[in-house]
C-alpha positions in Angstrom: 7.5 -6.7 -19.1 6.2 -5.4 -15.8 8.4 -3.2 -13.6 9.3 -5.3 -10.5 9.1 -2.1 -8.4 5.6 -1.2 -9.6 3.5 -0.8 -6.4 0.4 -2.9 -5.9 -2.6 -3.1 -3.5 -3.5 -6.7 -2.8 -7.1 -7.5 -1.7 -7.4 -10.7 0.3 -10.3 -12.3 2.1 -9.9 -14.7 5.0 -12.2 -17.0 7.0 -11.5 -15.6 10.4 -9.7 -12.8 12.3 -7.1 -15.3 13.6 -6.3 -16.4 10.0 -6.2 -12.8 8.7 -3.8 -11.8 11.5 -1.5 -14.8 10.8 -1.4 -14.0 7.1 -0.9 -10.2 7.7 2.0 -10.8 10.1 3.7 -13.4 7.9 3.5 -11.1 4.8 5.1 -8.2 6.7 7.7 -10.3 8.6 8.8 -12.0 5.4 8.9 -8.7 3.4 6.3 -9.8 1.0 4.3 -6.7 1.9 5.3 -3.4 3.4 2.1 -3.2 5.4 -1.2 -4.9 5.6 -4.5 -3.3 6.7 -7.0 -5.5 8.5 -10.3 -3.9 7.6 -12.4 -6.2 9.6 -15.5 -8.2 8.8 -17.3 -8.1 5.5 -20.2 -10.1 4.3 -19.5 -12.0 1.1 -22.0 -13.4 -1.3 -20.5 -15.7 -3.9 -21.1 -18.9 -5.9 -18.9 -21.9 -4.9 -19.3 -25.4 -6.2 -22.7 -24.7 -7.6 -24.2 -23.1 -4.5 -24.7 -19.5 -3.5 -22.8 -18.8 -0.3 -23.3 -16.1 2.2 -20.3 -15.8 4.6 -18.7 -13.5 7.0 -15.0 -12.9 6.0 -12.1 -10.8 7.2 -10.6 -8.4 4.6 -6.9 -7.6 4.2 -5.3 -5.0 2.0 -1.6 -5.5 1.5 0.8 -3.0 0.0 3.6 -4.6 -2.1 5.2 -4.4 -5.5 4.8 -6.5 -8.6 8.1 -8.3 -8.1 6.9 -9.8 -4.8 3.5 -10.9 -6.1 4.3 -14.6 -6.9 5.9 -15.1 -3.5 3.0 -13.3 -1.8 0.4 -15.4 -3.5 2.3 -18.6 -2.7 2.6 -17.6 1.0 -1.0 -16.7 1.3 -2.1 -20.0 -0.3 0.2 -21.9 2.2 -1.4 -20.2 5.2 -5.0 -19.9 4.0 -7.8 -22.3 4.9 -9.7 -21.9 1.5 -9.0 -24.1 -1.5 -9.3 -21.1 -3.7 -8.6 -17.9 -1.7 -9.4 -14.5 -3.0 -6.0 -12.8 -3.8 -6.3 -10.0 -6.3 -3.9 -7.1 -7.0 -4.5 -3.6 -8.4 -1.8 -1.3 -9.6 -1.1 1.8 -7.7 -1.1 4.5 -10.4 0.2 7.3 -8.2 1.1 8.0 -4.6 3.3 9.9 -2.1 6.8 9.4 -3.5 8.3 9.0 0.0 5.7 6.3 0.8 6.3 4.4 -2.4 10.1 4.5 -1.8 9.5 3.2 1.7 7.3 0.4 0.2 10.1 -0.6 -2.2 12.6 -0.6 0.7 10.4 -2.7 3.0 9.7 -5.3 0.3 13.3 -5.9 -0.7 14.8 -9.1 0.4 17.6 -8.5 2.9 
């Protein structure tokens, strides 16, 4: 069983800066993420529906905890323009204890 307080970095790509900003704000406002970094434009090469795509996308990195992942994914999917958005999480193995405590506090439903 996964510790619900285990910290996670969540990588998300978006179609536009406007969409990325809306998703980032919603995640923080709804306590699904403690913070979200908008890293700006990236060029993505991927296969979609049998074709190789080459697209400009906006990259988000959200900091949350494992207990909020299901709700975070659902919220991103609700706000996202893609049929199959990139939402992947990586565990945070270590970090500044005060930051990780803050992250838990900020992602706890009030």
